[in-house]
N, C-alpha and C positions, 0 to 999 in steps of 0.2 A: 650701141656703146662705144663713148670717145675713144681714139686710140693717143697714145704719147708715143715720140719717137724710141724711147727706152722699150717700150713693148716690142715698135715692129724691130728692133734692135735685135732684140731678144728672141724674135720668131724668126730673125733669120739666123741666127745663131742654134740654134732647137728648137723647133714649132712643137714637140715633145715637152721641152722645158716653156716653153711658152703656154702648153696645156696645166703642167702643174700648178703656174704662178699665178697667170689670171684669170684662167677658165676652171679649177676645181681649188685654186686660191688656199695650195698647200703650206703651211706655215712652216717658216725655216726661220734661223736666227739671224739677228744684222749681225754680219761679219766686222770685223777691226777695221779692213780698208774702208769699207761703207760708214762707219759710224766716223773715221778718222776725217772721211771726205767730206761730211756733212759739215761736222766743227768749221770744217776750214771755209767754206760754204758762209758759213750763218758768219764767223769772224768778219771778213770780208764783205758782209752784205751791212752788217753795223759801222764799217767803213765809207762804203758808198755811200751811206742814209747819212753820216757826218756831211762828207762831202755835198753833198742835196742841201743840209740847213746852213754851213758854209756858204753856198752859195748863191742862196737866198737872202741870206743876212747880206753879204755885199751888196749884192743887186738893190736892196735897199736902204741900203747906206750908201748909195750911187746915187739912187733918186733922190735922197735927203739933204746931200748934196745940192742937188742940183738944184733943190727950190729954197736953198738956206735953212734947211730944221737939222736938227742933231744930231749926228754921226753916230750909228749904233759901233758896239763895241762889238768885233769878233771876234775878239783874241780867245774867249770860249770854246770856238772851235779848232782846237788843234790838228793838224795835221799830222804828226810827229810819226815816228817808230815808234817813241813810249809809246803813245796813244794804241797805236795796230798792233800792239803787242797784249797789253792790256785787254785790246777785244779779246784777243786769241784764249788767254786764261781764263775769260768769262765762258767762252763759248765751250772749250775741250770738255768732251764730254768719257770721264775712263772704264763707262761701266760694261764696254764690249772685250775690252782686253783680258785674258787670263790672268793676268799678275799684274799685280805694282810695279815691278822693274819695266813691262812692256809699254803699260799707260807712260811712264815717265820719259820710256824713249820716244815714246808717241808723240808727247807733249816738246821735248825737247827740238825732234823732228819738224815739229810745226812753226817752232819759234825761225827756223831757218827760211822754212817756207813764205813764210810775214817776210823776211828780210828781203825774199826775192822778191817779193810781189813788190813791195817798196820802192824800191830798183827801177822795178819795170815800170810803176807810176809816178815816181820821180822825175823819168828822164824828158818829160816832155807837160806842157799842160795842157790838163785834161777836163772836159765838161759832163760833166755823171747825167743821164737821162734817166736813167731807170737800173735798181739792182733786185735781183728774183723776184722779174715779174712775171704773173703768168699769164700766159696767153689761150685764145680757146680761135682753132682755126679753121673754119668750113670750107671743104673742099667737092662736089661731085659725091654728095649724100653722104658724105661721112662726117663728123669731126674731133681734127687731131690737136690735141693739149700738145703743152709744154711750158719751161720756164727760160727767162733769158736769165744768166749768172750775172750779165753787166751789159748796159749798153752806155753810148756815147755819142754825143751831138757832136757833130765833124762840116766843115764849110758848106761841104754839100750832101749831106746828110743824117744815116745812125752807121756806127762800127760796133757791131755787134762782139761782145768778148764771152769765150767759156773757158771754166776752169776746168786746168785738169791736173789732180794730186796723185800722177804717176808718171813715169819717165816714157817719152814718146817712143811709141813702139819702133821697131828696126826691121826694113828700111822705114824712112822716115813715112809718114801717110799719105797718102794722097788726096789733100783737102780741096782739092778743086773738084772730086768727084763723090766728097764728104756728104751721105745723105742729110744729118744733124746739120750742117751748116748751109744747107738749102734751104732747110724748114724754117730754119731762123730768119735766113733772108726773105723768103715768102711772109712770114708773118712779120717781122720787124716792118716793111711795107705799110702792111694794112694796120697794124697797132699801132704805128705813130706817123704813119700818111707822109712818112721820106722816105726816099731810096736809100736799101740799104747799099752804100760802097765800102763797107768794108768787113771779112770775117775770121777771127782768130780764134784760132786754140792756143791757151795761156798754158804750158807745162810747167807747173812747181814743182821742181827737184832739190833736194837735200843741196845738191852743190852750186845749183844756177835754175835761173828761168830760162824756158825755149820759146819763143814766139814762131806762131805760124800763120801766116795771115793772105785771105787772098779773097776774089769778089766772084759774082755770078752772073752769069750773061741769062737774056731769057732761054735759050736752047738747052743750057743745063738747070733751070729752071722747070723747064716742059720735061726734061726725062724722068727730075725726082718728082714731079709729078705722077710719071707713069709708076715707078716705083714703088708709091704708096698705095696707088690704087690697085696692082699686082698684088703685093702682099694685105690688101683688106682684101681683099678678093679672097684669097687662099684662106682665111682664117675664116671668113664668111663659111667659105665648103666645108669650114671644120677638118683643114687638111693639117695634119698634128704626128705628122707622120716622122717618127728620132733619125735625125741625123750622128749618130757615134761616133766619135774621134775618141783616143786616149785625151791626151792634153785638155780637151772641150769638156769631156766628162770628169776628170780631174778635179775642175773648176766647179761643176755644178752641186748646187747645195738638195738636188733631187737623185743624187747617182745611186743611191743604198736602196731608194723603192722602184727604180727605173728600171724594168726590164732587158733594155735595149744598151743598158750602161756599158763603156768600154772598160772603166775604170770602177773598182770600188776599195771601199778601205779593208 
């Protein structure tokens, strides 16, 4: 069975929660935070796709100019903040929110996140290579699947950007050892046949954006490889012993059916 980083993260959080979600497939409602994050990703996907269309049109226009043909009009590919906000309003889904007021507040919050993303995007010239692109990575008898939020071309390789719609944890995350980014680095080199020269977590908040960027050494990638295989082996051995803790169990959607839960409603 293919594994994803989100499943590996879930297993590391609590093997019993992994069992309920992935093995037993117990149903649970989508949370407002998950719905909001999905809407943000969908809006930024539309933006990235528009970037790609504009890049292709500009390339065709340059070729037409070079060969004396009619130059293509690229004005309809407007990369403006108003366009991005339109994408947000098109993709925002209010269904997961309990009240109309909560949905309206989330919609307004998303507008501020779009503005901060645009500030980040507009600070330098960018060449988008892929948005919301899935990958499948073969690794020592297992298949690891995932999805890149955004990949940009650089002068010497590719830059993978992952969007986060929450505040960065305190203390700051140790992105040099982050397994998700290591998986992205391995997958990006395989998928695009170029070195992965930068990996970024872009935290989009109401007040600002925060950018954490790192790289990976061969040694760090080898360590990530070992972590993945170790987790895969424990899952294969069906080691689903719970690891309860009050704060962790409070966020678990299965807390009321788990006999080991340290928190109940």
